[in-house]
N, C-alpha and C positions, 0 to 999 in steps of 0.2 A: 308824500310819495306824489310826485309827476309821474301818473300812469300814462294822457292822452297823447300823446307823443309815442309810448310803447307801445299798446292799442292800438295804433292809428297805420304805426308801420306794420305791425303785426296780421293786422286787417288784410294792407295789400299785400305783405306780400303767402297769407295764409290762402286768398284766394289765386294767386297767380303762379305762388310755384308749390304750392303744394308743402309742406313739411317744411323741409329747408328754406323754400319760400320765407315759411315765415320767419323764420330765424332772419333771415336777411332784414326781412319787414321791419324783425325788428326793431334792431341794431340802425337801420336808417331811421328809423321814428326817433327814437330816442336820440339821435346826434341832430334829426334836424329840428325838433320839437323840444326837446326835454333839456338839451345843454346849450347855455347861451357862446355865441360865435368861437372863442380867445380856447372853448372843447370841443369845438366840432372834431378832432381825433384824438379827445381825449378819454378818460376810462371808461374802459368798455361795462356794458351791464355783467350784470352776477348773473351763474347760470341759472337762479331760484329766479329772478330776474324776467330770466329769457322764456322759462317753460309758466310762470306766470299769465306771460301776454301771448302764448301760442295755446295755453288754457282756453282765455276768455277767450281768443278771438275764435277759435274753434268749438269751442262750446254754442255760442251762439249762433256759429254757421251750423253747424247739429239740430238745432233747436229749432230752425229755417225748415231748415230740409224736413225735418220730424211734423212741421206743422203742416205741412201741405199732402200730408200723407192720404188722405183722401182725395186729390186733387186737384180742390183750393184753399185759400185758406180764408171764411168768410171775414164781411166786418167783423162781427162778433167775438168771434174769435182773436182779432187783433188783438178787439178793444181789451181782452180777457189777461191775453198775453204779455199786452203792456202797462196795465195794472200788475201783474207778475214779476217782470223784467224790474217797477220802478218802487213796488213795496216791498214784496217775498223778499229778496232777493238786499235790498236798503242799498243801494249803491247812490253814491253823487249823480245831479242832475245833468252834467255833463260826458259823464261814465254810463248812465241806462242811457243818456240818448245817441250814444256811438253802440253801443249793445243791441240797440233797436235797430240803427242803422243797417250793422250786420248782419240781424236775423231778416230784416227786409231784404237784404242786397242777395244771401242763402236762397230766401221762397224765390225770388226771383231769376235767377242762375240754372244753367243744366248740368250740374254737377251732382251727381248721385249720392243717395244720403250713405251705402254703403261707403263711397269714395272720402268721402270724410270722413268718416269709422274708420276706416282702415289709416289715416292720417294719421287722425290725431294718435292713435295704437304706436304705432313708431316711431314717437314721440315718449309715449308713458309707457311703453311695454315692462320698462321694469320698475311701475310705479301701479301694483294691485290696489292700492288705497284710494291717489288719483282717480283709476281708472271706475271704481267702482261710482266714487262720487259724481261721476258724467252721467253713469247710469240713475244717477238719483235725480240728480236736476234733470234729465230728458224723461220720468216721470212727472216730475212737476208741472215741467211745460205739458208733455201728454192732458192732464188732468185739469188743465187752466180751463179749460168748458165744461167741465164735471163729463164728460161724454171719453169715459178710454175707452175707444173704437179697434177693433181687427185692423187694421192697417196702421193704425199708430204704435201694437201691439207688436206684428211682427215686427216692426221696424225697433224696437227697442230691443225686441229678442235676438234680432241679428248682431246690434250694437253690441249684444254683451256677449252673440258667440266671435264678431272679430277680435273683442278684447279677451277671448279666453275665460272668462265668467260666469261663462252660461249657470253653471251650476247656481249661480248666483242671484240668478235673476227670482226667482221665487220668495226667497227670503229680503230682498232687498224691497219687493213690491208690498208682503206684507208691513215688512216696515216705516213701509207710506203709505199704508192703507189703514191700519192701527192703530189705536186707541188705547191705553194700559187701565181700559175702563172698567175691564172684567177679567177674570182672571185665564179662560182662553180668550180672550184676544193678546193677553199678552206673554204667553206661550206662544203666541203666531208672531210677535212682534221679535220676540228674540230666536224665531229662526227653529223650535226643538218641540217636541210633541208631550202631551200633558202624560207622559211616563214616565217624559225621558228621564236622568237617573241625574243627579246630582253634580256629579262631574263630568255631562254633558251640558247640563246645563250653566255650568262654570267659563268652559269651554267657551262655550257659544258666545258671553256675555264679554269676556273675554275679547274675543275674537272682534265684537263688536263692538267695543270701546278702541279700542287698536284701527279700528277702521272708519274710524267715528273723530277720534283724536285732533283737533287742531291744527298743533306744533308739525303731524304726520304729514298730513296732509298741507299745510305750508312749506314744510322742505321737498315733497314732490312735486310741486306744482302749481297747488289751487289757488287762485288769486285770496287775499284775505278779502279781497269784496265778497265772493261767495263763501264765503266760511261758518256765518251763522248756519244754510243749512244745515250742516254739520253738527254743531250746537244747539239747534233744535234736535235732531236725530238721540242725541247723546241724554239731552233729559228725558226721552220716553223711554230711552233703552235704563237706564238707570233705573225711573221711577218702577218698567216691568222687572227689572233684578229685586227691587225693593219688595217691590208684592208679590211676585213668586216666592220670595225668601218666609216672607211671613205667612203666607197661606199651605207652605210645608210645615212651618213651623206648625200652625193651628188650623188645617184646613178647616174647624169647624166654623170656627171665631171669623177665619177671613172669610169663608163663603158670608154669610151670617152680616157679617159688617157693608158686604154689594149693593 
């Protein structure tokens, strides 16, 4: 899909007109850059394409504001963040360049992080999986320099509150921080206590599978360029669940194998 025109339009619209401006900008970018002249007034973008573009522009705008949470963005932080944008998200060169431009523009503008978060929520309020995905992307950037400080955590928590998913913050953070490398981490990763019932574990597991289902995320507007984040989390979730199941079946032998 030729996304650059759509993304450029989304960026222009998002910065100057909030969420509704983003929609207009997406359409403008689509018509001016992606369509041949004879189709200037051709078939409009699908609803999902619009959301994809708005999500992308909003994501890197908020990540820019998050990076300056402590008042400045050092050269080391910029280098780490640029590496994450290029390597972690698996973007093409042109799309990565655009993402970094949106990011740096947001660092330098005067709009508050909370304003960006509210604008994003206004577009994705009916898409809880997309909201959770945005928080996970924030956690990736906030940890890019290996220093998740209080000012960054305050902003991520404020986004969770604005999104209406404050109760999911701790579980999303645990999912980001933990690997299924020991049984306690597996329980933490699924967001359940070691004393949780089998039914509770299953319920949390199914919720996490749904929340990170690539097709669900695509349908809710998360761009395919950012889906690999969810796929990595799915792998961790499945490995943690499998290990817990083995531990519950034969706890002594499972502990001995750690």
